[in-house]
C-alpha positions in Angstrom: 138.5 -23.2 -49.2 137.6 -20.0 -50.7 136.7 -16.9 -48.9 133.1 -17.2 -49.8 132.8 -20.8 -48.7 134.6 -20.2 -45.5 132.3 -17.1 -44.8 129.2 -19.2 -45.5 130.4 -22.0 -43.2 131.2 -19.4 -40.4 127.7 -17.8 -41.0 125.9 -21.1 -40.4 128.0 -22.1 -37.6 127.3 -18.9 -35.9 123.5 -19.5 -36.3 123.8 -23.1 -34.9 125.8 -21.7 -32.0 123.0 -19.2 -31.2 120.5 -21.9 -31.6 122.1 -24.0 -28.9 122.8 -21.1 -26.5 118.9 -19.9 -27.1 117.8 -23.5 -26.2 120.1 -23.5 -23.1 118.6 -20.3 -21.8 114.9 -21.4 -22.8 115.5 -24.7 -20.7 116.5 -22.4 -18.0 113.2 -20.5 -18.1 114.7 -17.6 -19.8 113.0 -17.3 -23.4 114.5 -15.4 -26.3 113.0 -12.0 -27.1 115.0 -11.2 -30.0 117.9 -12.8 -32.2 120.4 -10.6 -33.8 118.9 -7.2 -32.7 120.4 -4.4 -34.3 120.5 -0.8 -33.1 122.5 2.1 -34.2 125.5 1.1 -31.9 125.6 -2.5 -33.1 123.9 -5.9 -32.9 123.1 -8.3 -30.1 123.2 -11.8 -30.7 120.4 -12.9 -28.4 118.2 -11.0 -26.0 116.5 -13.1 -23.3 114.1 -12.6 -20.6 115.1 -13.4 -16.9 112.2 -12.8 -14.8 111.9 -8.9 -14.9 115.4 -8.5 -16.2 116.7 -8.5 -19.6 119.7 -10.6 -20.7 121.9 -9.5 -23.5 124.0 -12.3 -24.8 127.1 -12.4 -27.1 127.7 -15.7 -28.5 131.3 -16.8 -29.5 132.2 -20.1 -31.2 135.4 -21.6 -31.7 137.4 -25.1 -31.1 137.6 -24.4 -27.4 135.9 -22.2 -24.9 139.2 -20.2 -24.2 139.7 -19.4 -27.9 136.2 -18.3 -28.2 136.6 -16.0 -25.1 139.7 -14.5 -26.7 137.4 -13.4 -29.7 135.5 -10.7 -27.7 137.3 -7.5 -27.7 136.9 -4.3 -25.7 135.6 -2.6 -28.8 133.1 -5.2 -29.3 131.9 -5.2 -25.9 131.4 -1.3 -26.1 129.1 -1.8 -29.1 127.1 -4.3 -27.2 126.7 -2.1 -24.4 125.5 0.7 -26.5 123.1 -1.6 -28.4 121.9 -2.8 -25.1 121.1 0.9 -24.0 119.1 1.2 -27.0 117.1 -2.0 -26.7 116.1 -0.7 -23.0 114.6 2.3 -24.5 112.0 0.0 -26.1 111.2 -1.4 -22.7 108.4 -0.1 -20.5 110.7 0.8 -17.6 113.5 2.1 -20.0 116.8 2.6 -18.6 115.4 1.4 -15.2 114.9 -2.2 -16.4 117.2 -4.6 -14.7 119.7 -5.9 -17.1 123.0 -8.1 -17.6 125.3 -9.0 -20.4 126.2 -12.8 -20.7 129.0 -14.1 -22.7 128.2 -17.6 -24.2 131.1 -19.7 -25.4 130.3 -22.6 -27.5 133.1 -25.0 -28.4 133.5 -27.4 -31.3 131.6 -29.9 -29.7 128.5 -27.8 -29.2 129.2 -27.6 -25.4 128.2 -24.2 -23.9 129.9 -22.3 -21.0 128.2 -19.0 -20.0 130.0 -16.2 -18.2 127.2 -14.1 -16.6 127.1 -10.3 -16.1 130.5 -9.6 -17.9 131.8 -6.0 -17.3 133.4 -3.6 -19.5 136.7 -4.5 -17.8 136.5 -8.1 -19.8 
């Protein structure tokens, strides 16, 4: 498989994984506010509303949930945190807005496992 084909396949698989995760949150009453929101610090895959709180969701897809979880680096988490701070600046309450960062793991069968409120120690 050429690099271009592999890149296209991964791009579309990533979009499909984000769609699955967005649907899971929507069914739980947490609608999507933004997809692939980009700030100066980086990109956030999904942003959802949970009552008065904002949920920043990083989606990772791999054959297994464990492999997907291994794909989140500390550097990436720092970028997500920075972008989430930028996003909060667009909200009426700014930095006083309740928020959390979730990690949504999607396996090869499309099953989703969400780890809520991941921390910088992840």
